[in-house]
N, C-alpha and C positions, 0 to 999 in steps of 0.2 A: 343187299347183294353187291359184291364187288367184282370188278374185272379190270385188271391192269391198273388198279389204283383209282378207277373212275366208277361212279355208281351207274346203274342201268339207265337212269334218267339222263345223266350227263352224256353217256355214250350214244344214246338214241338222239339226243339233241344235236350232238356233233355230226352224226352221220345222216341226219334227216330221216331217221327210221322211227316209226311209231313204236311205243312200248308194247302195244298189243301184238304187232307183227313179230317183235323180238320174242315175247313169251310164247307165241304160237309156234314159232320155229324151234325154240328151245325145247318145248314140250315134246315135239316129234323126235328130236335128237337124243334128249336125256330125260326120259319120262320119270325115272326114279329121283333124279336130282330136282326136277321140277316139282314133283309131289312133296318132297321134303321142304323145299323153299316155300312152297305155298302154305304148308302146315305151319311153318315158322312164322310167316306173315300173319296168318290167322291167329296164332297163339299170342303174338305180340299185341294185336288189336283187341283180342278178347280179354287179356289180362290187364290191359290199360283201363278198360271199362267193363266190369263184370255184368253190367246190365245192358250191354250192347248185343242185340240179337243178330241172327245169321243174315237177315235181310240188309241190315245197316252195314255189317262187315262186308257183305257182298258188294255193296255200293262203294265202300272204301277201296276194295281190291280193284274194282272196275276202273275207278278214277286213277289208280296207280298203274293201269295198263294190263292187269292180269286178265287172261282170257279164261273165264271160269263162270259156270252158271250157279244159281243159288242152291240147286239141289246138291251139287258137289260140296259147296261150302257147308250146308247143313249136315251132310254125311260126315265130313271131316271133324266138324265141331262136336257132333255126337260121339264119334269114336274117341276123341280126346277129352271128353267130359267138359266141354267149354260152352255148352248152351247157357244162355243168360239166366240169371236168377229172377224169378217173377215176384213182384210185390203184390200182396193181397191187402186190399183196403180194409182197415179196421180190424184185421184179424192177425194175431200173432200165432204162427204155426211152426211146426218142425219142418226140416228139410224133406221135401217130398221125393227126392231122388233115391231114398233108401228107406227100409222099414225099421232100422235100428233106433233105439232110444237116443234122444239127445238130452243135453244137460244145460242148466242155467249158467250164465256168465258170472263166475265168482271172482275172476281176476279184475273185473272192472272197478270194484270198490276196495281192492286190497292196497295196503301200504306195506311194501316189501322192505324189510329191515335186515335181511340176512340171506346168505346163499341157501339153496335147497328149500326155499319157501314157495317159490313159483317157477315152474318150468313151462316154456311154450314150445309147441311143435308145429312144423309146417312142411309142405312139400312144394317143390318147384321142378320145372323141366330143364334139361340141358340138351342142346343140339350137338350131335356128333356129325361126322362127315356124311353118313348115310342112314342115320336113325336118331330117334330121341331116346334119352334115358331120364330117370327121375331121381331126385335127391330129397331125402327126408332128413330133417335136423331136429334136435332137441336142444334148447337154449336155456341157460339159467338167467333169469331176468336181472337179479341183483348184480351179478358180476359180468353179465353179457357174454359169458363163456359158452361155446358150443360144447356140450357134454356128451353128445351122441350124434352120429350121422350114418347114413347108409345110402349107397347108390345102387339102382336096379334098372333093368330093362323093362320090368313089369310094374304097372301102376296098381299094386295090390296092397293088402294090409301087412304082408310078411316083412317087406323091407322097412315099413314104418315101425313095426315091432322090433326089428333088429336094431334100429337106431335107439329105441327106448331101452332095450336090454343092455346095450353098450353103456348108456347113461347110468342105468341102475348099478351095473358092476363097478363103474368108475366112482360113483358118488356114495352109494349105499345110504340113501337119505332116510331119515327117521319118518315114522308115520305122521301124517298131517300135511305133507307136501301137496300142493295143488298143481295139476297138470292141465294146461289150457291149450286148446286147438280150435280149428274150425270144425264144422259139422260134417266133414267128408266121411265117406264110408270107411276109409282106412282107419279113422280114429273112433268111429262109432260102433264098429263091428264087435261081436262078442269076444273074440280072441284078445283084441287090444284092451277092451274094457276089463276083462277078467285079469289080465296081467297087471293093470293099474290097481284094481281093487285088492288083489292078493298081496300087493306090496304096501298096502295101507295108504294109497294115494287118492286124493279127492279129485274128481273130474269136473272140469269147467270147459264150456264151449262158447264160441262167439255167437252173437245174434245172427239171424239169417241175413245174408247179403251185406254184412258190415265188416269189411277188411280192417277197419281201424281198431276193432276189438282185439286184434292180434298184431298190433303195430310193432312190437319188439321183433317178432319173427320176420315180418315184412321188411323191416329195416335191415336185418341181417341179409335177407335174400337180395335186396337191392345192392348192398355192399358187395356181396359175392358176384353178382352179375357185372357190376361196373368195374370192379378191381381184378377180377379173375376171368370169368366165363366169356364176357364180350370181347376180350382181347385175345382169345385163343381159338385155334382150330384143332379140336381134339380128333385124332385119327381113329382111335378105337376106344372101346369101353374101358380097357385097362389103362390107357393113356389118360382118359378123363378122370378115372378114379384116383390115379397117382397125383395128378396136378391139383385136383380139388382137395384131396386129402392133405397135401403139402400146404395149400393155402389156409385151410381151416386150422390144422394143428400147429403149424410153424409160423404162419404170418398173422392170421386173425387172432388166434388165442394168445400168442406169445409176444407179438410185436405191434399190432395195430393199436394206436392210442384212441381212447374214447373220451369225449368231453364230459360225459355223464360219470366217468370214473376219475375225474380230475386229471385227465390226460395220462392215464395209465392203461396198459394192456390188461385184458381179463385175468391172465395168470399172475401178473404183477400185483393187481388189485387184491386178488385172493391171498397172495403171499403176505402182503402188508396187513391184511385183515387178521390172518393167523398170528403174525408177529405181535400185533397190537393186543390181541386177546391173551397171548402167552405172557406178555408184560404185565397185563392187569392181573392175571392169576398169580404171578410171582409177587406182585405188590400186595395182593390180598393175603397170600400165605405169609409174607414177611410181617405184615401188620398183625396177623393173628398170633404169630410166634412172639412178637414183642409184648402183646397183651398178656400172654401166658407168663412171660418172664417177670413183668411188672407186678403181677398178682402173686408172685412167688410160688407158682404152681410147678 
């Protein structure tokens, strides 16, 4: 939280006012703003450690001066689907948050050698002035290119499928592509699974409570937050969609250099890949033509 260039902690220290008093007064004056800021603080803590329960997050908030009880923290975390993942000793089980089928992690052992072999999908939240919205992305692992994305006010399966549909229309991948995601209900529900299967796509999902299984998508989300979202104050949904769309399509895909791509942008990398293959095809055709001439055919 910022105010006149100073953090709440700095302002309270300067004026000799406790942070608890500040938040208590602020809550009375601006209840909607206070609720939004509290949810933002909870989401940051929960996403930093997905095994951090509501009691521990409540403690963190209290230490930072928030006037909030553990029941309210539990309610907000439940509403935002942020309750911690529970580990079960000696048992490998599916995600108990939904009844849909989950799938084994196929991406873990893959060696990717071309585009449209492995796509990864993920969802993150974006804070606006008075609400949260949600971003779904689909990323090609080999070129690191975002091939589909969608922004929505609702955390449902429809906007995740919209991102997938955009990717399918843009790329038209051959059968055999692997789609990897976490075990969230947006990706495990029947509509999303049927869309993948009807396109000849094999489904892969991360192990329970293991964000490293989808490190490619997590890396993009971090880049998005650091280079775009964290430095903005989006006024409206349309403002956020325009800014995020510009960052993805014009900055990240076209301009941002990746060390994994020999310091090329995703679009530049794919263009070089196409040119190299075209050159090889031309050389092969030329060699075949010479062989025919030498044999007098």
